[in-house]
N, C-alpha and C positions, 0 to 999 in steps of 0.2 A: 497509488491508492490512497495516499494521505491528503491529496489535493492541496499540498503546500510544499515549499522548498525545504529540504533538509540538508544540512551540511554534513558531508560524510568524510571529507578530507580536511585536514587543518595544517597550519604551518605557523612558524614564528621564529623569533630571534632570541637566543639565550641571553639572559641578563648577565652583565660582566661579573657580578658577585658569585654566580654559579660556575663560571669558568675558572676563576682564580684558584680554587682548591684543587682543580685538575692540573695545575701547573702551567696553564696557558698564559701568555703575556696579556697585559691589559688592552693592547691595541688589536687583539684578535676578535673577529666577529664569527659567530657560528649560527647557522640556520638549522632548523629541524622541521620535519613534516611527518605525518602519519595518517593512518586510515580513520582514526577517531570512531571506532566501532561502538563507543559508549552511546551515542545518540540513537542509532537504530535499535540498540538493545533496550534503551529506556522507552522508546516508542512501543516496541513489541510487548514489553512487560508492564506498560502503564506506569512507569516510574517518572515522577516529575522533578525530583531533586537528585542531582548526580551524586551527592553524598550518600544516598541510599544504595547506590550501585558500587561505589568505591569509597574507602575510608572507614572511619570508626562506626558509622551508622549502618553498615551492611547487615541485612537480615540473613544470618548464617543459615537459617532453616531453608530459605529460598535457594541458597547456594547448594545445600545438600540435596534438595528435592529436584533441582533443574538438571537436565542432562548436559553433559559436557559438549556433546556434538548432536545436532539434530539433522537428520536426513530427510524428514518429512515436510520441511518448510518450502 
């Protein structure tokens, strides 16, 4: 329905400085992946900046007013 490609899954490699505090040796590489539900949520609610969805710029009134689970979508 959007008539454009939307990334839903994402992946990456943890940076070494993030692994050292966890006690992992410097020569260890760790990959990660997830669903990245932020993008479809941003599209649904017309949010252009991810910082408005997560982080210090979140509109808490939107959080209070939005249902936790929608079954009518």
